[in-house]
FIDO-708361 format. One record per residue (C-alpha): x, y, z. Coordinates in nm, 2 decimals. Example, Ala and Ser with C-alpha at 12.3 -4.5 7.8 and 13.67 -1.06 7.14 Angstrom:
BEGIN
<atom X="1.23" Y="-0.45" Z="0.78"/>
<atom X="1.37" Y="-0.11" Z="0.71"/>
//
This chain:
BEGIN
<atom X="17.62" Y="-10.15" Z="21.81"/>
<atom X="17.76" Y="-10.41" Z="21.55"/>
<atom X="17.50" Y="-10.61" Z="21.34"/>
<atom X="17.55" Y="-10.96" Z="21.19"/>
<atom X="17.51" Y="-11.04" Z="20.84"/>
<atom X="17.20" Y="-11.20" Z="20.93"/>
<atom X="17.05" Y="-10.92" Z="21.06"/>
<atom X="17.17" Y="-10.71" Z="20.74"/>
<atom X="17.05" Y="-10.95" Z="20.53"/>
<atom X="16.68" Y="-10.97" Z="20.69"/>
<atom X="16.67" Y="-10.58" Z="20.73"/>
<atom X="16.78" Y="-10.54" Z="20.36"/>
<atom X="16.51" Y="-10.86" Z="20.29"/>
<atom X="16.23" Y="-10.64" Z="20.50"/>
<atom X="16.31" Y="-10.32" Z="20.32"/>
<atom X="16.29" Y="-10.43" Z="20.00"/>
<atom X="15.95" Y="-10.61" Z="20.09"/>
<atom X="15.81" Y="-10.30" Z="20.18"/>
<atom X="15.93" Y="-10.12" Z="19.92"/>
<atom X="15.74" Y="-10.40" Z="19.68"/>
<atom X="15.41" Y="-10.30" Z="19.87"/>
<atom X="15.48" Y="-9.93" Z="19.84"/>
<atom X="15.47" Y="-9.98" Z="19.49"/>
<atom X="15.18" Y="-10.23" Z="19.47"/>
<atom X="14.94" Y="-10.01" Z="19.66"/>
<atom X="15.08" Y="-9.67" Z="19.50"/>
<atom X="14.74" Y="-9.54" Z="19.33"/>
<atom X="14.86" Y="-9.45" Z="18.94"/>
<atom X="14.93" Y="-9.16" Z="18.81"/>
<atom X="14.68" Y="-9.11" Z="18.58"/>
<atom X="14.39" Y="-9.21" Z="18.80"/>
<atom X="14.22" Y="-8.89" Z="18.92"/>
<atom X="14.18" Y="-8.84" Z="19.33"/>
<atom X="13.81" Y="-8.81" Z="19.28"/>
<atom X="13.76" Y="-9.13" Z="19.08"/>
<atom X="13.74" Y="-9.39" Z="19.34"/>
<atom X="13.48" Y="-9.17" Z="19.47"/>
<atom X="13.27" Y="-9.17" Z="19.17"/>
<atom X="13.29" Y="-9.57" Z="19.12"/>
<atom X="13.19" Y="-9.61" Z="19.48"/>
<atom X="12.89" Y="-9.33" Z="19.39"/>
<atom X="12.81" Y="-9.52" Z="19.05"/>
<atom X="12.85" Y="-9.88" Z="19.26"/>
<atom X="12.58" Y="-9.73" Z="19.53"/>
<atom X="12.32" Y="-9.69" Z="19.24"/>
<atom X="12.36" Y="-10.02" Z="19.05"/>
<atom X="12.29" Y="-10.16" Z="19.36"/>
<atom X="11.98" Y="-9.97" Z="19.43"/>
<atom X="11.81" Y="-10.05" Z="19.05"/>
<atom X="11.98" Y="-10.40" Z="19.10"/>
<atom X="11.75" Y="-10.50" Z="19.38"/>
<atom X="11.44" Y="-10.37" Z="19.24"/>
<atom X="11.47" Y="-10.51" Z="18.93"/>
<atom X="11.60" Y="-10.87" Z="19.06"/>
<atom X="11.31" Y="-10.82" Z="19.29"/>
<atom X="11.05" Y="-10.73" Z="18.96"/>
<atom X="11.20" Y="-11.02" Z="18.79"/>
<atom X="11.13" Y="-11.27" Z="19.12"/>
<atom X="10.81" Y="-11.10" Z="19.16"/>
<atom X="10.73" Y="-11.17" Z="18.80"/>
<atom X="10.83" Y="-11.54" Z="18.84"/>
<atom X="10.61" Y="-11.60" Z="19.14"/>
<atom X="10.32" Y="-11.47" Z="19.00"/>
<atom X="10.37" Y="-11.67" Z="18.67"/>
<atom X="10.42" Y="-11.97" Z="18.87"/>
<atom X="10.12" Y="-11.97" Z="19.14"/>
<atom X="9.86" Y="-11.75" Z="18.94"/>
<atom X="9.91" Y="-11.46" Z="19.19"/>
<atom X="9.89" Y="-11.17" Z="18.99"/>
<atom X="9.98" Y="-10.88" Z="19.12"/>
<atom X="10.11" Y="-11.02" Z="19.45"/>
<atom X="10.42" Y="-11.13" Z="19.33"/>
<atom X="10.53" Y="-10.85" Z="19.12"/>
<atom X="10.47" Y="-10.64" Z="19.44"/>
<atom X="10.60" Y="-10.83" Z="19.70"/>
<atom X="10.93" Y="-10.88" Z="19.48"/>
<atom X="10.99" Y="-10.50" Z="19.40"/>
<atom X="10.93" Y="-10.42" Z="19.80"/>
<atom X="11.16" Y="-10.73" Z="19.89"/>
<atom X="11.37" Y="-10.64" Z="19.61"/>
<atom X="11.38" Y="-10.25" Z="19.74"/>
<atom X="11.42" Y="-10.35" Z="20.07"/>
<atom X="11.74" Y="-10.49" Z="20.02"/>
<atom X="11.90" Y="-10.29" Z="19.80"/>
<atom X="11.83" Y="-10.03" Z="20.07"/>
<atom X="12.03" Y="-10.29" Z="20.30"/>
<atom X="12.31" Y="-10.30" Z="20.05"/>
<atom X="12.35" Y="-9.97" Z="19.97"/>
<atom X="12.35" Y="-9.83" Z="20.34"/>
<atom X="12.64" Y="-10.13" Z="20.40"/>
<atom X="12.84" Y="-10.00" Z="20.13"/>
<atom X="12.80" Y="-9.65" Z="20.27"/>
<atom X="12.89" Y="-9.73" Z="20.61"/>
<atom X="13.19" Y="-9.93" Z="20.47"/>
<atom X="13.29" Y="-9.61" Z="20.28"/>
<atom X="13.27" Y="-9.39" Z="20.58"/>
<atom X="13.45" Y="-9.61" Z="20.80"/>
<atom X="13.74" Y="-9.64" Z="20.55"/>
<atom X="13.77" Y="-9.29" Z="20.53"/>
<atom X="13.76" Y="-9.25" Z="20.90"/>
<atom X="14.06" Y="-9.44" Z="20.95"/>
<atom X="14.24" Y="-9.24" Z="20.66"/>
<atom X="14.19" Y="-8.96" Z="20.78"/>
<atom X="14.29" Y="-9.13" Z="21.18"/>
<atom X="14.60" Y="-9.26" Z="21.03"/>
<atom X="14.70" Y="-8.88" Z="20.81"/>
<atom X="14.64" Y="-8.73" Z="21.16"/>
<atom X="14.84" Y="-9.00" Z="21.33"/>
<atom X="15.17" Y="-8.97" Z="21.07"/>
<atom X="15.45" Y="-8.79" Z="21.20"/>
<atom X="15.52" Y="-8.46" Z="21.05"/>
<atom X="15.83" Y="-8.47" Z="20.86"/>
<atom X="16.16" Y="-8.29" Z="21.00"/>
<atom X="16.34" Y="-8.04" Z="20.80"/>
<atom X="16.67" Y="-8.17" Z="20.67"/>
<atom X="16.98" Y="-8.03" Z="20.70"/>
<atom X="16.94" Y="-7.67" Z="20.46"/>
<atom X="17.33" Y="-7.65" Z="20.27"/>
//
């Protein structure tokens, strides 16, 4: 089937855009494959500690402002812990969904066909 020059140009533009996207999204060679998992684990740990520390600071501020020693501090720590667990769970769920999507995409990818042997 003959193609027009406009179609050829559109195909070449699309190919160039796909190559540019593949280049932008490719993992750098120097980064170990497990480093992304380690980074996400550190993120979850920081969320857990950060939530508790922020709750501690807010509770301390409430105690100073209203003179409710130690109830503001206790409430702040508990609220911070609850928020930290919620944020960590949300991050873990997002990571599990991302891993499941990557696995499904890998399973759905067609197997490479063997080329003609020379």
